[in-house]
C-alpha positions in Angstrom: -5.6 -13.8 -7.5 -2.2 -11.7 -8.3 -3.8 -8.6 -9.3 -5.9 -8.7 -6.0 -3.7 -9.6 -3.9 -0.9 -6.9 -5.2 -3.8 -3.7 -5.0 -4.9 -5.1 -1.7 -1.2 -4.7 -0.4 -0.5 -1.1 -2.0 -3.5 -0.3 0.1 -2.5 -1.3 3.3 1.0 -0.1 2.5 -1.0 3.8 1.5 -2.6 3.2 5.1 0.4 2.6 7.0 3.1 5.1 5.7 0.3 7.8 5.2 -1.5 6.9 8.0 2.2 6.5 10.1 3.3 9.9 8.7 -0.1 11.9 9.1 0.3 10.4 13.4 3.9 12.1 13.6 2.8 15.2 12.0 -0.4 15.2 15.0 1.9 14.3 17.4 4.6 17.1 16.4 2.9 19.6 14.7 -0.2 19.8 16.5 1.0 18.6 19.9 -0.1 15.9 21.1 2.7 14.0 21.9 4.8 11.4 22.1 2.2 8.8 21.9 1.1 9.9 18.6 4.8 9.9 17.2 5.1 6.3 18.8 1.6 5.4 16.8 3.8 7.0 14.0 6.5 4.7 14.0 4.6 1.7 14.3 2.9 2.4 11.5 5.7 3.2 9.7 7.8 -0.2 10.7 3.9 -2.0 9.2 4.7 -0.4 5.6 8.3 -1.5 5.5 7.0 -5.1 5.8 3.8 -4.3 3.7 5.5 -3.4 0.7 8.0 -6.5 1.1 5.1 -8.7 0.9 4.2 -7.2 -3.2 3.9 -10.6 -5.6 6.4 -8.7 -7.7 10.3 -9.5 -6.8 11.6 -6.7 -8.2 12.4 -3.8 -5.9 13.1 -1.0 -7.7 9.5 -1.7 -9.6 7.3 -2.3 -6.7 8.3 1.1 -5.0 8.5 3.0 -8.4 4.3 1.8 -9.4 4.0 2.1 -4.9 4.7 6.3 -5.6 1.8 6.7 -7.6 -0.6 4.8 -5.1 1.2 7.2 -2.0 0.2 10.5 -4.3 -3.4 9.5 -4.7 -3.7 8.1 -0.9 -2.3 11.2 0.4 -5.4 13.3 -1.4 -7.8 11.0 -0.4 -6.8 11.0 3.5 -6.2 14.8 3.2 -9.8 14.8 2.4 -11.2 12.3 4.8 -8.7 13.0 7.8 -8.1 16.7 7.4 -11.4 18.3 5.3 -8.6 19.0 2.3 -10.4 19.7 -1.0 -8.6 18.5 -4.2 -8.7 20.8 -7.1 -9.0 19.2 -10.5 -5.8 19.1 -11.2 -5.0 17.5 -8.3 -7.5 14.6 -9.2 -5.5 15.2 -13.0 -2.4 14.5 -11.5 -3.7 11.6 -9.2 -5.4 9.5 -11.9 -2.1 10.0 -14.1 -0.3 8.3 -11.0 -2.9 5.7 -10.6 -2.2 5.1 -14.5 1.7 4.9 -14.6 0.7 1.8 -11.5 -1.4 -0.1 -13.9 1.6 0.1 -16.6 4.7 -0.2 -14.4 2.9 -3.2 -12.4 0.3 -5.0 -14.8 1.2 -4.1 -18.3 2.2 -7.4 -20.0 5.5 -8.2 -19.6 
């Protein structure tokens, strides 16, 4: 159950952080306005709370592992939201990052 909760929280963290940053990007760089920027700021606030709900109590471990989720999630977001097509090195890099997540968060202690 701890793994499932952790994985869901990593997914929520990625959705809100990457989504929030994307909304701000759209608001500023694509000139979509303050409503998009405000939505991004709110989403980033939710991210801050979602990350604190991880079962592991070590801030450094959780945020280090989340970095790998962020890398892979950013590539997926780009594919879905912007039509980005990662090359094989993007995919290999993301898989290496996710392997790091597994080692850092779920390795035996």
